Every structure is written in structure tokens, then in C-alpha cells.
All heavy atoms as TSV, in Angstrom:
chain	resi	resn	atom	element	x	y	z
A	1	MET	N	N	0.809	-1.187	0.016
A	1	MET	CA	C	0.004	0.035	0.007
A	1	MET	C	C	0.845	1.254	-0.023
A	1	MET	O	O	0.565	2.153	-0.699
A	1	MET	CB	C	-0.940	0.018	1.235
A	1	MET	CG	C	-1.805	1.181	1.295
A	1	MET	SD	S	-2.725	1.023	2.822
A	1	MET	CE	C	-4.041	2.141	2.597
A	2	SER	N	N	1.899	1.336	0.883
A	2	SER	CA	C	2.746	2.528	0.954
A	2	SER	C	C	3.800	2.545	-0.139
A	2	SER	O	O	4.537	3.524	-0.272
A	2	SER	CB	C	3.257	2.654	2.310
A	2	SER	OG	O	4.176	1.660	2.631
A	3	GLU	N	N	3.934	1.484	-0.902
A	3	GLU	CA	C	5.055	1.467	-1.890
A	3	GLU	C	C	4.811	2.628	-2.983
A	3	GLU	O	O	3.728	2.652	-3.535
A	3	GLU	CB	C	5.027	0.132	-2.654
A	3	GLU	CG	C	6.247	-0.033	-3.519
A	3	GLU	CD	C	6.342	-1.437	-4.063
A	3	GLU	OE1	O	5.828	-2.351	-3.461
A	3	GLU	OE2	O	6.896	-1.549	-5.134
A	4	GLY	N	N	5.814	3.484	-3.079
A	4	GLY	CA	C	5.677	4.560	-4.002
A	4	GLY	C	C	4.995	5.793	-3.371
A	4	GLY	O	O	4.869	6.777	-4.151
A	5	LEU	N	N	4.537	5.782	-2.181
A	5	LEU	CA	C	3.897	6.862	-1.581
A	5	LEU	C	C	4.972	7.715	-0.927
A	5	LEU	O	O	5.884	7.227	-0.408
A	5	LEU	CB	C	2.847	6.506	-0.547
A	5	LEU	CG	C	1.668	5.690	-0.958
A	5	LEU	CD1	C	0.827	5.290	0.228
A	5	LEU	CD2	C	0.808	6.490	-1.996
A	6	THR	N	N	4.660	9.047	-0.973
A	6	THR	CA	C	5.577	9.978	-0.201
A	6	THR	C	C	5.149	9.972	1.247
A	6	THR	O	O	4.019	9.409	1.695
A	6	THR	CB	C	5.392	11.423	-0.758
A	6	THR	OG1	O	4.093	11.880	-0.455
A	6	THR	CG2	C	5.662	11.473	-2.213
A	7	ILE	N	N	5.931	10.535	2.138
A	7	ILE	CA	C	5.622	10.632	3.546
A	7	ILE	C	C	4.404	11.480	3.710
A	7	ILE	O	O	3.493	11.116	4.485
A	7	ILE	CB	C	6.792	11.205	4.348
A	7	ILE	CG1	C	7.935	10.252	4.336
A	7	ILE	CG2	C	6.407	11.578	5.792
A	7	ILE	CD1	C	9.193	10.795	4.850
A	8	ARG	N	N	4.224	12.512	2.922
A	8	ARG	CA	C	3.017	13.333	3.016
A	8	ARG	C	C	1.756	12.530	2.636
A	8	ARG	O	O	0.774	12.622	3.364
A	8	ARG	CB	C	3.153	14.566	2.021
A	8	ARG	CG	C	1.918	15.478	2.075
A	8	ARG	CD	C	2.008	16.552	1.033
A	8	ARG	NE	N	3.138	17.383	1.273
A	8	ARG	CZ	C	3.189	18.465	1.958
A	8	ARG	NH1	N	2.068	18.872	2.601
A	8	ARG	NH2	N	4.278	19.176	2.109
A	9	GLN	N	N	1.847	11.693	1.688
A	9	GLN	CA	C	0.713	10.901	1.271
A	9	GLN	C	C	0.414	9.893	2.377
A	9	GLN	O	O	-0.816	9.603	2.661
A	9	GLN	CB	C	0.962	10.163	-0.071
A	9	GLN	CG	C	0.991	11.105	-1.239
A	9	GLN	CD	C	1.602	10.399	-2.416
A	9	GLN	OE1	O	2.419	9.584	-2.391
A	9	GLN	NE2	N	0.940	10.651	-3.601
A	10	ILE	N	N	1.404	9.330	3.013
A	10	ILE	CA	C	1.198	8.319	4.107
A	10	ILE	C	C	0.471	9.065	5.264
A	10	ILE	O	O	-0.530	8.634	5.796
A	10	ILE	CB	C	2.513	7.730	4.565
A	10	ILE	CG1	C	3.034	6.783	3.444
A	10	ILE	CG2	C	2.276	6.958	5.888
A	10	ILE	CD1	C	4.416	6.253	3.692
A	11	VAL	N	N	0.903	10.261	5.664
A	11	VAL	CA	C	0.359	10.988	6.745
A	11	VAL	C	C	-1.114	11.358	6.359
A	11	VAL	O	O	-2.031	11.284	7.224
A	11	VAL	CB	C	1.098	12.276	7.057
A	11	VAL	CG1	C	0.397	13.213	8.024
A	11	VAL	CG2	C	2.540	11.920	7.632
A	12	GLU	N	N	-1.367	11.824	5.189
A	12	GLU	CA	C	-2.746	12.144	4.716
A	12	GLU	C	C	-3.635	10.887	4.775
A	12	GLU	O	O	-4.794	10.943	5.240
A	12	GLU	CB	C	-2.694	12.713	3.380
A	12	GLU	CG	C	-2.134	14.089	3.315
A	12	GLU	CD	C	-1.901	14.621	1.867
A	12	GLU	OE1	O	-2.083	13.918	0.910
A	12	GLU	OE2	O	-1.592	15.881	1.698
A	13	ASN	N	N	-3.079	9.779	4.365
A	13	ASN	CA	C	-3.897	8.523	4.471
A	13	ASN	C	C	-4.213	8.120	5.884
A	13	ASN	O	O	-5.292	7.661	6.246
A	13	ASN	CB	C	-3.133	7.327	3.813
A	13	ASN	CG	C	-3.106	7.412	2.284
A	13	ASN	OD1	O	-4.026	8.151	1.675
A	13	ASN	ND2	N	-2.271	6.799	1.575
A	14	ILE	N	N	-3.322	8.426	6.882
A	14	ILE	CA	C	-3.556	8.116	8.215
A	14	ILE	C	C	-4.653	9.081	8.748
A	14	ILE	O	O	-5.562	8.697	9.449
A	14	ILE	CB	C	-2.263	8.371	9.102
A	14	ILE	CG1	C	-1.273	7.249	8.787
A	14	ILE	CG2	C	-2.568	8.400	10.578
A	14	ILE	CD1	C	0.133	7.430	9.402
A	15	GLN	N	N	-4.596	10.383	8.339
A	15	GLN	CA	C	-5.546	11.330	8.808
A	15	GLN	C	C	-6.942	10.982	8.220
A	15	GLN	O	O	-7.968	11.198	8.861
A	15	GLN	CB	C	-5.243	12.723	8.325
A	15	GLN	CG	C	-3.996	13.239	9.081
A	15	GLN	CD	C	-3.423	14.555	8.516
A	15	GLN	OE1	O	-3.613	14.866	7.285
A	15	GLN	NE2	N	-2.682	15.290	9.320
A	16	ARG	N	N	-7.057	10.397	6.972
A	16	ARG	CA	C	-8.364	9.960	6.391
A	16	ARG	C	C	-8.818	8.723	6.914
A	16	ARG	O	O	-9.907	8.191	6.588
A	16	ARG	CB	C	-8.206	9.965	4.852
A	16	ARG	CG	C	-8.113	11.290	4.215
A	16	ARG	CD	C	-8.317	11.138	2.731
A	16	ARG	NE	N	-7.321	10.387	2.091
A	16	ARG	CZ	C	-6.159	10.869	1.544
A	16	ARG	NH1	N	-5.972	12.179	1.560
A	16	ARG	NH2	N	-5.226	10.166	0.986
A	17	GLY	N	N	-7.971	7.979	7.703
A	17	GLY	CA	C	-8.424	6.678	8.189
A	17	GLY	C	C	-8.169	5.517	7.268
A	17	GLY	O	O	-8.516	4.382	7.516
A	18	GLN	N	N	-7.412	5.759	6.191
A	18	GLN	CA	C	-7.037	4.706	5.225
A	18	GLN	C	C	-5.921	3.851	5.702
A	18	GLN	O	O	-5.734	2.749	5.270
A	18	GLN	CB	C	-6.744	5.343	3.854
A	18	GLN	CG	C	-7.996	5.999	3.241
A	18	GLN	CD	C	-7.707	6.624	1.874
A	18	GLN	OE1	O	-6.591	7.246	1.697
A	18	GLN	NE2	N	-8.581	6.556	0.955
A	19	ILE	N	N	-5.087	4.465	6.573
A	19	ILE	CA	C	-4.039	3.642	7.269
A	19	ILE	C	C	-4.312	3.862	8.686
A	19	ILE	O	O	-4.500	4.949	9.236
A	19	ILE	CB	C	-2.664	4.287	6.893
A	19	ILE	CG1	C	-2.312	4.078	5.412
A	19	ILE	CG2	C	-1.655	3.583	7.789
A	19	ILE	CD1	C	-1.040	4.658	4.979
A	20	ARG	N	N	-4.314	2.797	9.522
A	20	ARG	CA	C	-4.569	2.811	10.859
A	20	ARG	C	C	-3.405	2.223	11.698
A	20	ARG	O	O	-2.756	1.240	11.193
A	20	ARG	CB	C	-5.860	2.002	11.293
A	20	ARG	CG	C	-7.073	2.787	10.746
A	20	ARG	CD	C	-8.302	2.194	11.135
A	20	ARG	NE	N	-8.444	0.964	10.313
A	20	ARG	CZ	C	-9.489	0.071	10.562
A	20	ARG	NH1	N	-10.320	0.278	11.513
A	20	ARG	NH2	N	-9.567	-1.044	9.873
A	21	ILE	N	N	-3.104	2.839	12.790
A	21	ILE	CA	C	-2.077	2.253	13.630
A	21	ILE	C	C	-2.663	1.100	14.530
A	21	ILE	O	O	-3.770	1.341	15.111
A	21	ILE	CB	C	-1.541	3.368	14.653
A	21	ILE	CG1	C	-1.188	4.603	14.023
A	21	ILE	CG2	C	-0.474	2.810	15.542
A	21	ILE	CD1	C	0.115	4.572	13.165
A	22	PRO	N	N	-2.099	-0.006	14.487
A	22	PRO	CA	C	-2.733	-1.211	15.220
A	22	PRO	C	C	-2.772	-0.969	16.692
A	22	PRO	O	O	-1.896	-0.259	17.211
A	22	PRO	CB	C	-1.881	-2.380	14.705
A	22	PRO	CG	C	-0.561	-1.803	14.348
A	22	PRO	CD	C	-0.809	-0.414	13.814
A	23	ALA	N	N	-3.635	-1.703	17.341
A	23	ALA	CA	C	-3.806	-1.590	18.766
A	23	ALA	C	C	-2.549	-2.034	19.533
A	23	ALA	O	O	-2.310	-1.596	20.701
A	23	ALA	CB	C	-4.950	-2.443	19.195
A	24	PHE	N	N	-1.695	-2.879	18.954
A	24	PHE	CA	C	-0.483	-3.349	19.667
A	24	PHE	C	C	0.609	-2.365	19.646
A	24	PHE	O	O	1.640	-2.516	20.275
A	24	PHE	CB	C	-0.059	-4.702	19.222
A	24	PHE	CG	C	0.355	-4.741	17.773
A	24	PHE	CD1	C	1.647	-4.281	17.320
A	24	PHE	CD2	C	-0.554	-5.201	16.802
A	24	PHE	CE1	C	1.882	-4.314	16.013
A	24	PHE	CE2	C	-0.174	-5.228	15.414
A	24	PHE	CZ	C	1.069	-4.795	15.089
A	25	GLN	N	N	0.436	-1.282	18.896
A	25	GLN	CA	C	1.498	-0.248	18.859
A	25	GLN	C	C	1.602	0.495	20.185
A	25	GLN	O	O	0.601	0.870	20.751
A	25	GLN	CB	C	1.208	0.733	17.676
A	25	GLN	CG	C	2.166	1.877	17.506
A	25	GLN	CD	C	3.531	1.448	17.085
A	25	GLN	OE1	O	3.665	0.534	16.361
A	25	GLN	NE2	N	4.552	2.093	17.596
A	26	ARG	N	N	2.790	0.805	20.671
A	26	ARG	CA	C	2.952	1.491	21.857
A	26	ARG	C	C	2.485	3.002	21.632
A	26	ARG	O	O	2.322	3.437	20.567
A	26	ARG	CB	C	4.403	1.514	22.352
A	26	ARG	CG	C	5.343	2.308	21.428
A	26	ARG	CD	C	6.771	2.254	22.073
A	26	ARG	NE	N	7.743	2.866	21.131
A	26	ARG	CZ	C	8.011	4.194	21.092
A	26	ARG	NH1	N	7.355	4.967	21.856
A	26	ARG	NH2	N	8.907	4.634	20.288
A	27	GLY	N	N	2.248	3.654	22.763
A	27	GLY	CA	C	1.818	5.033	22.729
A	27	GLY	C	C	2.829	6.014	22.030
A	27	GLY	O	O	3.998	5.714	22.056
A	28	PHE	N	N	2.403	7.095	21.619
A	28	PHE	CA	C	3.217	8.063	20.866
A	28	PHE	C	C	4.039	8.775	22.013
A	28	PHE	O	O	3.415	9.421	22.919
A	28	PHE	CB	C	2.391	9.038	20.143
A	28	PHE	CG	C	3.131	9.885	19.159
A	28	PHE	CD1	C	3.738	9.407	18.019
A	28	PHE	CD2	C	3.343	11.224	19.462
A	28	PHE	CE1	C	4.425	10.223	17.173
A	28	PHE	CE2	C	4.108	12.058	18.639
A	28	PHE	CZ	C	4.687	11.539	17.435
A	29	VAL	N	N	5.335	8.762	21.876
A	29	VAL	CA	C	6.136	9.456	22.934
A	29	VAL	C	C	7.117	10.485	22.475
A	29	VAL	O	O	7.791	11.182	23.286
A	29	VAL	CB	C	6.957	8.340	23.668
A	29	VAL	CG1	C	6.030	7.445	24.413
A	29	VAL	CG2	C	7.884	7.661	22.810
A	30	TRP	N	N	7.285	10.667	21.153
A	30	TRP	CA	C	8.207	11.665	20.629
A	30	TRP	C	C	7.627	13.086	20.650
A	30	TRP	O	O	6.445	13.247	20.343
A	30	TRP	CB	C	8.659	11.415	19.161
A	30	TRP	CG	C	9.606	10.229	19.097
A	30	TRP	CD1	C	9.982	9.362	20.130
A	30	TRP	CD2	C	10.316	9.822	17.983
A	30	TRP	NE1	N	10.853	8.403	19.653
A	30	TRP	CE2	C	11.091	8.642	18.326
A	30	TRP	CE3	C	10.329	10.313	16.698
A	30	TRP	CZ2	C	11.909	8.088	17.443
A	30	TRP	CZ3	C	11.166	9.588	15.778
A	30	TRP	CH2	C	11.954	8.550	16.177
A	31	ASP	N	N	8.461	14.077	20.922
A	31	ASP	CA	C	8.023	15.431	20.802
A	31	ASP	C	C	8.149	15.867	19.291
A	31	ASP	O	O	8.773	15.093	18.483
A	31	ASP	CB	C	8.779	16.411	21.741
A	31	ASP	CG	C	10.242	16.449	21.501
A	31	ASP	OD1	O	10.740	16.257	20.354
A	31	ASP	OD2	O	10.957	16.770	22.509
A	32	ALA	N	N	7.720	17.100	19.002
A	32	ALA	CA	C	7.662	17.521	17.577
A	32	ALA	C	C	9.089	17.601	17.039
A	32	ALA	O	O	9.331	17.372	15.843
A	32	ALA	CB	C	7.007	18.896	17.502
A	33	ASN	N	N	10.135	18.021	17.828
A	33	ASN	CA	C	11.443	18.148	17.298
A	33	ASN	C	C	12.047	16.816	16.876
A	33	ASN	O	O	12.722	16.690	15.906
A	33	ASN	CB	C	12.386	18.801	18.380
A	33	ASN	CG	C	12.167	20.260	18.454
A	33	ASN	OD1	O	11.738	20.939	17.517
A	33	ASN	ND2	N	12.470	20.823	19.660
A	34	ARG	N	N	11.785	15.771	17.734
A	34	ARG	CA	C	12.287	14.446	17.313
A	34	ARG	C	C	11.689	13.881	16.073
A	34	ARG	O	O	12.299	13.252	15.263
A	34	ARG	CB	C	12.030	13.433	18.567
A	34	ARG	CG	C	12.940	13.696	19.721
A	34	ARG	CD	C	12.885	12.726	20.762
A	34	ARG	NE	N	13.521	11.519	20.315
A	34	ARG	CZ	C	13.521	10.399	21.025
A	34	ARG	NH1	N	12.993	10.354	22.209
A	34	ARG	NH2	N	14.109	9.265	20.559
A	35	VAL	N	N	10.336	14.162	15.936
A	35	VAL	CA	C	9.637	13.753	14.737
A	35	VAL	C	C	10.202	14.476	13.523
A	35	VAL	O	O	10.484	13.810	12.536
A	35	VAL	CB	C	8.130	14.032	14.861
A	35	VAL	CG1	C	7.406	13.807	13.474
A	35	VAL	CG2	C	7.478	13.137	15.963
A	36	ALA	N	N	10.521	15.775	13.637
A	36	ALA	CA	C	11.043	16.517	12.504
A	36	ALA	C	C	12.445	15.936	12.170
A	36	ALA	O	O	12.754	15.800	10.989
A	36	ALA	CB	C	11.154	17.972	12.901
A	37	PHE	N	N	13.265	15.663	13.113
A	37	PHE	CA	C	14.635	15.108	12.874
A	37	PHE	C	C	14.469	13.744	12.193
A	37	PHE	O	O	15.255	13.401	11.284
A	37	PHE	CB	C	15.469	15.022	14.174
A	37	PHE	CG	C	16.038	16.403	14.576
A	37	PHE	CD1	C	15.843	16.888	15.765
A	37	PHE	CD2	C	16.970	17.055	13.702
A	37	PHE	CE1	C	16.383	18.107	16.271
A	37	PHE	CE2	C	17.485	18.173	14.111
A	37	PHE	CZ	C	17.162	18.744	15.373
A	38	PHE	N	N	13.602	12.934	12.650
A	38	PHE	CA	C	13.356	11.635	12.077
A	38	PHE	C	C	12.899	11.758	10.556
A	38	PHE	O	O	13.489	11.119	9.679
A	38	PHE	CB	C	12.267	10.815	12.835
A	38	PHE	CG	C	12.002	9.485	12.251
A	38	PHE	CD1	C	12.996	8.507	12.103
A	38	PHE	CD2	C	10.761	9.169	11.827
A	38	PHE	CE1	C	12.770	7.263	11.567
A	38	PHE	CE2	C	10.497	7.901	11.268
A	38	PHE	CZ	C	11.510	6.957	11.254
A	39	MET	N	N	11.940	12.599	10.317
A	39	MET	CA	C	11.450	12.845	8.978
A	39	MET	C	C	12.571	13.372	8.050
A	39	MET	O	O	12.752	12.922	6.945
A	39	MET	CB	C	10.285	13.844	8.894
A	39	MET	CG	C	9.079	13.290	9.543
A	39	MET	SD	S	8.497	11.820	8.595
A	39	MET	CE	C	7.075	11.369	9.623
A	40	ASP	N	N	13.432	14.191	8.554
A	40	ASP	CA	C	14.623	14.715	7.856
A	40	ASP	C	C	15.579	13.617	7.534
A	40	ASP	O	O	16.113	13.576	6.483
A	40	ASP	CB	C	15.289	15.895	8.679
A	40	ASP	CG	C	16.460	16.501	7.941
A	40	ASP	OD1	O	16.259	16.987	6.852
A	40	ASP	OD2	O	17.585	16.465	8.454
A	41	SER	N	N	15.790	12.700	8.458
A	41	SER	CA	C	16.636	11.569	8.257
A	41	SER	C	C	16.191	10.672	7.139
A	41	SER	O	O	16.898	10.151	6.244
A	41	SER	CB	C	16.801	10.760	9.471
A	41	SER	OG	O	17.523	11.553	10.459
A	42	ILE	N	N	14.841	10.454	7.156
A	42	ILE	CA	C	14.239	9.619	6.022
A	42	ILE	C	C	14.405	10.330	4.765
A	42	ILE	O	O	14.873	9.691	3.713
A	42	ILE	CB	C	12.734	9.437	6.341
A	42	ILE	CG1	C	12.628	8.475	7.588
A	42	ILE	CG2	C	12.047	8.714	5.139
A	42	ILE	CD1	C	11.159	8.359	8.097
A	43	TYR	N	N	14.151	11.681	4.695
A	43	TYR	CA	C	14.316	12.372	3.522
A	43	TYR	C	C	15.758	12.326	2.899
A	43	TYR	O	O	15.909	12.246	1.727
A	43	TYR	CB	C	13.892	13.882	3.720
A	43	TYR	CG	C	14.047	14.763	2.608
A	43	TYR	CD1	C	13.129	14.754	1.482
A	43	TYR	CD2	C	15.142	15.726	2.454
A	43	TYR	CE1	C	13.259	15.622	0.472
A	43	TYR	CE2	C	15.316	16.535	1.360
A	43	TYR	CZ	C	14.345	16.547	0.389
A	43	TYR	OH	O	14.530	17.255	-0.738
A	44	LYS	N	N	16.732	12.387	3.756
A	44	LYS	CA	C	18.122	12.356	3.390
A	44	LYS	C	C	18.538	10.939	3.022
A	44	LYS	O	O	19.684	10.685	2.550
A	44	LYS	CB	C	19.004	12.841	4.502
A	44	LYS	CG	C	18.852	14.346	4.674
A	44	LYS	CD	C	19.625	14.860	5.840
A	44	LYS	CE	C	19.519	16.322	6.012
A	44	LYS	NZ	N	20.176	16.805	7.220
A	45	GLY	N	N	17.670	9.877	3.213
A	45	GLY	CA	C	18.009	8.520	2.812
A	45	GLY	C	C	18.708	7.746	3.848
A	45	GLY	O	O	19.252	6.678	3.552
A	46	TYR	N	N	18.747	8.216	5.111
A	46	TYR	CA	C	19.426	7.471	6.174
A	46	TYR	C	C	18.596	6.209	6.521
A	46	TYR	O	O	17.358	6.239	6.473
A	46	TYR	CB	C	19.549	8.328	7.400
A	46	TYR	CG	C	20.461	9.540	7.251
A	46	TYR	CD1	C	20.354	10.632	8.130
A	46	TYR	CD2	C	21.305	9.660	6.255
A	46	TYR	CE1	C	21.080	11.749	7.987
A	46	TYR	CE2	C	22.158	10.802	6.070
A	46	TYR	CZ	C	21.960	11.792	6.976
A	46	TYR	OH	O	22.769	12.982	6.790
A	47	PRO	N	N	19.277	5.176	6.923
A	47	PRO	CA	C	18.505	3.926	7.343
A	47	PRO	C	C	17.690	4.137	8.602
A	47	PRO	O	O	18.176	4.889	9.472
A	47	PRO	CB	C	19.585	2.896	7.380
A	47	PRO	CG	C	20.818	3.647	7.680
A	47	PRO	CD	C	20.739	4.889	6.961
A	48	PHE	N	N	16.618	3.382	8.701
A	48	PHE	CA	C	15.880	3.434	9.970
A	48	PHE	C	C	15.262	2.094	10.176
A	48	PHE	O	O	15.323	1.237	9.297
A	48	PHE	CB	C	14.818	4.491	9.884
A	48	PHE	CG	C	13.804	4.404	8.800
A	48	PHE	CD1	C	12.567	3.794	9.022
A	48	PHE	CD2	C	14.036	4.995	7.564
A	48	PHE	CE1	C	11.605	3.592	8.002
A	48	PHE	CE2	C	13.122	4.782	6.510
A	48	PHE	CZ	C	11.937	4.166	6.705
A	49	GLY	N	N	14.596	1.896	11.270
A	49	GLY	CA	C	14.066	0.561	11.644
A	49	GLY	C	C	12.878	0.154	10.779
A	49	GLY	O	O	12.579	0.805	9.776
A	50	SER	N	N	12.270	-0.940	11.069
A	50	SER	CA	C	11.238	-1.575	10.275
A	50	SER	C	C	9.979	-0.753	10.243
A	50	SER	O	O	9.665	-0.009	11.175
A	50	SER	CB	C	11.001	-2.994	10.874
A	50	SER	OG	O	12.052	-3.736	10.813
A	51	PHE	N	N	9.362	-0.842	9.166
A	51	PHE	CA	C	7.997	-0.202	8.966
A	51	PHE	C	C	7.130	-1.356	8.385
A	51	PHE	O	O	7.274	-1.726	7.312
A	51	PHE	CB	C	8.105	0.926	7.949
A	51	PHE	CG	C	6.774	1.661	7.731
A	51	PHE	CD1	C	6.428	2.622	8.636
A	51	PHE	CD2	C	5.959	1.394	6.656
A	51	PHE	CE1	C	5.206	3.290	8.477
A	51	PHE	CE2	C	4.743	2.047	6.486
A	51	PHE	CZ	C	4.388	3.026	7.426
A	52	LEU	N	N	6.355	-1.874	9.169
A	52	LEU	CA	C	5.506	-3.003	8.955
A	52	LEU	C	C	4.106	-2.552	8.464
A	52	LEU	O	O	3.513	-1.720	9.005
A	52	LEU	CB	C	5.306	-3.975	10.145
A	52	LEU	CG	C	4.472	-5.166	10.000
A	52	LEU	CD1	C	5.093	-6.181	9.017
A	52	LEU	CD2	C	4.319	-5.824	11.288
A	53	GLU	N	N	3.745	-3.166	7.333
A	53	GLU	CA	C	2.420	-2.817	6.734
A	53	GLU	C	C	1.683	-4.052	6.507
A	53	GLU	O	O	2.192	-5.116	6.027
A	53	GLU	CB	C	2.721	-2.056	5.394
A	53	GLU	CG	C	1.535	-1.825	4.613
A	53	GLU	CD	C	1.820	-1.236	3.249
A	53	GLU	OE1	O	3.029	-0.929	3.005
A	53	GLU	OE2	O	0.980	-1.013	2.508
A	54	ASN	N	N	0.363	-3.994	6.694
A	54	ASN	CA	C	-0.550	-5.116	6.504
A	54	ASN	C	C	-1.808	-4.597	5.848
A	54	ASN	O	O	-2.469	-3.702	6.351
A	54	ASN	CB	C	-0.912	-5.903	7.811
A	54	ASN	CG	C	-1.773	-7.024	7.574
A	54	ASN	OD1	O	-1.736	-7.636	6.454
A	54	ASN	ND2	N	-2.546	-7.400	8.597
A	55	GLN	N	N	-2.071	-5.077	4.645
A	55	GLN	CA	C	-3.225	-4.665	3.889
A	55	GLN	C	C	-4.445	-5.655	4.088
A	55	GLN	O	O	-4.215	-6.782	3.834
A	55	GLN	CB	C	-2.950	-4.512	2.421
A	55	GLN	CG	C	-3.999	-3.792	1.673
A	55	GLN	CD	C	-3.681	-3.439	0.209
A	55	GLN	OE1	O	-2.535	-3.681	-0.154
A	55	GLN	NE2	N	-4.530	-2.864	-0.500
A	56	ARG	N	N	-5.559	-5.171	4.540
A	56	ARG	CA	C	-6.703	-6.003	4.820
A	56	ARG	C	C	-7.491	-6.248	3.518
A	56	ARG	O	O	-7.562	-5.359	2.627
A	56	ARG	CB	C	-7.544	-5.380	5.882
A	56	ARG	CG	C	-6.931	-5.095	7.144
A	56	ARG	CD	C	-7.832	-4.419	8.149
A	56	ARG	NE	N	-8.539	-5.451	8.891
A	56	ARG	CZ	C	-9.480	-5.185	9.679
A	56	ARG	NH1	N	-10.018	-4.036	9.883
A	56	ARG	NH2	N	-9.995	-6.137	10.421
A	57	ALA	N	N	-7.997	-7.406	3.372
A	57	ALA	CA	C	-8.780	-7.763	2.234
A	57	ALA	C	C	-10.128	-6.940	2.318
A	57	ALA	O	O	-10.637	-6.704	3.329
A	57	ALA	CB	C	-9.145	-9.271	2.208
A	58	THR	N	N	-10.578	-6.566	1.200
A	58	THR	CA	C	-11.815	-5.674	1.181
A	58	THR	C	C	-13.036	-6.582	0.772
A	58	THR	O	O	-12.994	-7.591	0.239
A	58	THR	CB	C	-11.689	-4.518	0.192
A	58	THR	OG1	O	-11.397	-5.050	-1.182
A	58	THR	CG2	C	-10.668	-3.520	0.659
């Protein structure tokens, strides 16, 4: 689902409810600065941990 999507598109899909964070995900703990630094690292192509995606059958 996220293949070929930009970070902006992923965030918009989350806001529209098309992508949902599963119940087993831990609570959100980063402040805005840490999020911005993380997004900057992704933009620069730095490696980061896993991003697991599961598409439900419709």
C-alpha cells in the first residue's frame, strides 16, 4: 500500500483513516522536534528501523 507513496501521502492516508495504527503499537512518545529530525533523516535517505504494513482484504 505505501510502496511509491511519499511521507506526506502516508500522513494524509492516516488522517483520512485509510491507514490505521494497530492496537498493539505503543503510545506516541516523541516530541515535535524528534519527529522533525526523524522525517529529515528519512528524506536524506538514512536507514531506519522496520516499517510493517498489512493490507486487509476488502
